[in-house]
N, C-alpha and C positions, 0 to 999 in steps of 0.2 A: 799772191794775196789770197789764194784759195784756202789757206789754212787759218785766216783771220776770221773772227766772229763779226756779226753784223754791227754790234756796238763799236767794235774796234775800227771797222771800215768807216762808219759814220764819224767817229772822233777824228780820224786822219783827214777826212774830207773837210770837216769843220775847221781843223787846225790850218789846212792849206788856204781856206777862204780867209780866215782871220789874218794869216801871214801876208797874203796878197793885198788885202785891204790896208793893213798896217804899213806895208812898203809904199803903197800908193799915196797914203796920207803923208808919210814922211817925205816922199819925193816932192809932193806938192809944196810942202813947207820949205824945202831947199830950193824951190824955184825951178824944178825940173818937170814942166807940164807934160812933155811927151812920155816920160817914164811913168808919171802918175796916171796918164790916160791908159797906158799899156797895162798897168797893174789893175786899174778899174775894169778893163776889158777881161782880164784873167779872172778877176773876182766874179764877174757876171757869168762867165763860162763855167766856173767851178760851182756856182749856185745852181745853174741849169743842170749840171751833171749830178749834183746832190739830189735835186728834185727828181731827176730821171731814175736815180738809184733807189730812192725811197719808193717811188711809184712802182717800179718793176718788182721790188721785193714784196710790196703789199699785194700787187696783182698775182704774183706767184703763190703767196700764202692763200690768197682768196680763191684762186683756181683749185688748189689742192684741197682746201677745206670744203669748197662747194662740191667737188667730186665725192668726198667722203660722206657729206650730208645727203647727197642724192644717190648714194650707193652706185656711183658710176666709176668703175675701176678699169675702164678701157684705155685711159690715157697712159702714156709711157713717159715717166720722169727720170729715166735712168741716166740721161746726160747730165742731170744735176746732182747725181749721187756723190760726186767727188767734192762737192762744196760742203764744208763743215756747217755753213749757215743753215742748210736745209736737211742736215743728217737726221735729226730727231723727227722732223716733220715727215720726211720720206720713209723713215722707219715705221712711223705710225700708219702711213698710207699702205705700205707693203704688208704690215701685220693684219690690218683690216681686210686687205685684198685677199690674203691667204685664208682668213676666217670666212670671208664670203664665199670663196671657192669651195671650201670644205662644207659650208652649209648648203650651197647649191648642189654639191654632190650628194649630200645626205638627203636633201629634198627630192632629188631625182630618184634615188634608191627607194625612198619611202613611197613616192608616188607610183613607181613601177610596181612595187609590192602590192599596194592598194588596188592598182589597176589590173593586177594579175589574178588576185584571189576571186573566187566565185561567191563572194558575199557582197551584197549591196551596202556601200558605205557612203554616208553623207555627213559632212562636218560643217557646222554652222559657227559663225563668229558674230558676236553682238557688237553693233555699232550704235551707241546711244541707247535708244529704246527699241531699236529694230534689229532683227536678225538678218544677216547676209550669208550667202552660201560660200564658205571658205574652200571646200573641196567636195566634188562629186566624182566617185570613181567610175571607170568605164562600165563595169558590170551594172551599176545602178542605172546609168544613162541608157545602156542598151536593153536591159531587162524590162524597164518600165517605159521604154521609148520616150525618154524625157531629154530635151536639150539641156546642155550644161548652162543653166541660167545662173545669174548672180544674186537675185533677190528672192527672199522667202515667199513674197506675195506671188511671184511668177510660178513658183513650184506649187502653190496652193491650187492654181488653176489646172495643173497637170495631175496631181495626186491629192485630191481633197480628203480621201479616206485616211491617208497617213497623216497629213498635216492637221486635220481636225483632232485626232487623238492626241497628238503631241501638244497642241494648243490647249486642249481641255485639261491636260495634266500640267499646264503652265511650265513646259520645258523642264520638267523634273526627271530624275532618274526613274526608269521604269523597265519592266520586263513582262511582256504580254504577247498575245497573239492578235493578229489583225487580218481582216479580210480585204483584199485589194483586187479589183477587177482590172484586167489587162486588155486594153484595146476594145472595151465594150463586150468582151467575151465572158466566159465563166470566171468567177472570182477564185482566187487562190488564198490559202492560209499561209501567213508568214509569222515567224518568230521575230518580234521587235524588241531590241535591246538598245537603251539609250543611257548616256552618262554625261554629266555636266561638270566642267572643271574650269578653274581660273588660273591663269599664269601670266605674270608680269602685267597685272591689271587688265588682261583681256579674258573675256568669257568665251568658252567654246562648248558646243553641244554636239556630241557624237551619236549618230544614228546608224544602227546596223540591222539589216533585214536578211533573213534566211528563209527560203521556201521550205516549209515543212515537208511537202511532197517530195521535193528534191533531196532533202536530207534522208528521208526514209528510203527513197529509191536507191540512194548511194549506199546506205547501210545494208540494204537487201542484196545489192550487187556484190558488195564486199563479202557478205556472209556466204553467198553462193560460190564465189571464187574460192574462198577458204575451204568450203565444204568439198568442192570438186577436187581441190588439191589433195585433201586427205583421202577421199574415195579413190582417186586415180592412183595415189601412192600405194594404198593397200591392195588394190586390184593388181597393179603391176608387180608388187612383191610376191603375189601368189601365182599369177598367170605366167610370169617369166620363167620361174623354175619348172612349173608344170609343163610348159611348152618344150623347154630344153630336155627334160626327162622323157617326154613323149617321143621326141625326135630320136633320142638315143635308143629307146626301146624299139622303135620302128626299124632302126638299122640292125638291131640284134635279131629280131624275129624274121628279118629278110634273109638271114643266113640259112643254109641247108641243115646245119646241125648246130645245137646249142651246147656249149661246155658248161661245167659246173660253175665257173666264174661268171659266165653269161647269165645263168639262172640267178646267181646271187645278186648281180647288178640289177636284174629285173625286179627281184624281191625288194631291194632297197629303193628302187625308183618308185614302185607301187606304194611302199610305205610312206615315202616322202610326199608323193602326190596326195595320198589320203590325209596326211597331216596338214598339208597346205590347203586342201579342200575344206577340212574341218575348220581351220582358221578363217577361211573366207566365208564359210557358212555362219560362223559365230559373229563375224563382222557384220554380215547382212542382217542377222537377227537383231543385233544391237541397233542398227539403223532403223529397222522396222519398229523396234520398241520406242524409239524417239519419234518416228514419223506417224505412228498409229496410236499415240497415247489417247485412250478413251476419255470422254468428258467426265469430270468428277461427279460422283453421286453424293452430293453434299447432305450431311445430316448434322445435328447438334452433337458436338464431340467435346469432351472435357480435355483441355490442353494438357493438364498435369498427367492425366491418364495416358494421353498420346505419347508424351515424353517418357513416362515410366516404361511403357511397353517397348519403345524404341531402345531405351537403355538396357532393358532386360535382354533383348536380342544380342546386343553388343557386349554385355557384361563379361561372358567367358573369354572373348577375344581381348578385351581390355585387360583382364586379369593376367592373361598369358603374356601380354606385351608390357606389363608393369605400369599401366596408365591409371592415374587417379582421376575420378570424375567428380566435379563439384556441381551438384544440381541445385541452383538457387531459385528455380522456378517452382515455388511452393504454393502460390496463390491459385485459387480455383477460377478458371476463366473458360467460358463455353464459346466455342467457335463453330462456324458452319464449314465443314470440310469432309472430304472423302477420307475416311480413316486409313484405308489401305494405302492410298496414294501418298498421303501426307506422311505416314510412317516410313514409306520407301524413301521419300525425300530426306527425312531426318536421318535415316540409317546411312544414306549416301554421304551426307554432310559429316556425320560422326566418323565414317570410314575414311573420308578425306583428311580429317583432323588426326586420325590415328597414324596415317602414313606420314603426315607432316611432322610427327614427333619422333620419327626414326632418327637415331643419332643424337637426340636431345638429352641432356642430363636431367632436366626437370620435365617430366612427362605428366602434364595436367590438361584436362579439358573442363571448361567451365560453361555451364548452361544457365542462362538468365532469361526472364520474361518480364515485360511491363506493358502497360496500356497507356497510349498517348494519342490525343486527338481522335478517339474512337477507333484506333487501330491497335492491333496486338503485335508487339515486336518480340521475336525470339532471337537471342544471340547465342552462337556457339563459338567459343574462343579456345585457342590452343596456345601452348608455350613453345611452339616450334620456331623455325627460322623465318617464318613469314613467306610472302609471295614475292618473287623477284620482280623488279620493275619491268624487266624485259618481257615478261609473260603476263602482266596484269590484264592486258586487253585480249588475251587468248584463252583464259582458263574456262570460260563458258562455251568455247567453240566445240562443236561435236567432234569426238575422237581425238581431241588434243590431250595429251598426257605427258608427264615427265617421268613416269614409271615404266620400266621395260616391259612389265607384265600387265600394265594397265590398259583398259579398253577405251578410256577417255569419254565415257558417257555419263558418269555419275553426277557431276556438277551440272551438266547440260540437262539431264533428266530431272534433277531437282528443281532447276530454274523453270523448266517447262511446266512441271506439276504446280509449283507455287503461282506462276503467272496464270495458269488455267483456273486457279482459285480466286483470281482477282487481286493477287498480291504481287510482291516483287522480292527478288533475292539480290543482295548486294554484299560487298565485302570491304574490309579496310585493314591495312597493315597496322598492327599495334607495335609498342616498343619491343615486345618479345612475343612474336607469333602473329597469327591472323585471326580475324573475327568475321564470321559470316552472319548476316542479319536477314531474318525472315520477317516480312511485313505482311500481315493479313487483316482483312476487314473484320 
């Protein structure tokens, strides 16, 4: 009977009850009281069995549905899996169980990621008119010495500086800096970013805090590591062959007599050592140029005149390379700058654009200037291949270059000069080529 449906089983039981009752009534009409009594007893037993069947079926459905509604998938209903009566119900149970397991795995992964990152993360969930803490990662709790409370009002007692700013902005999206004192000590500056979103009728508010001092320290550390890698690489490239040649010469001069071949080896060794020494000296001079950049002597300078003089220096080189220059910076704009330093920065950027056009069919450099929000923006664009994604974060590193004969200080020096003037240098990849943007006050 395992293959029969519930309604079929119910109909068979009902048919048996009706049959037993009919036989009992017929027996009583024939004057057979004992047979009628037996049939009545069978009818009662069948009714009791029908009640038990209906009760057990209802209880099983109720048990499975209660488990689903309460997200309790610990029960094992596998022994009922062969019954067609419960096949769809158990299939629903198993499907939801698998989905819950997948969701639990994802939640575990997400929480592990959030607890691993060194950014303080707080997620709030709105219940009615009040906000509750949905998640607080370990870094937030440890860094601010805050227990993982569940109510927003409890967090207000721990971090009033943070909570007051968020409440003043009415839990809206914001990006600002905030001063927070840790343990009654000196306050630190944090970058505060928040975002508010709604999903499936639930409102969430995500808060992220990064210590500005920590971010700066990490960037400085990374910069020093990259710089030391470059310096050690250059030093080893020169010192290793010099040491090897010196050892070879020491062995040669230790001999009683020197042959013509020995003298030739010594000459070649001395020549190579001088060449490597010159390279090392040039490298150190480049480093000194970056490290000992003098403070700019700012005076009123006409931007157009500055651009024209820079282009005049590069004009013969551009002509030889077959490069067309479109100078759209025609308006007169006076800026406070050190003319020599700023001209050097512009020449470095133009030289970088020139090398970017090597191998390009269309060799054009476009210069433009505009004034926005009391700042002067100068853009230098080329029609080269652009900057590879892999090296975008390295192009301003000292001594980083993609050219075999490059020193790797042009862009770094330009960036340092512009920043010394209170501006900044940035870049972006265009559809065809790259654009460097100078921003000055």
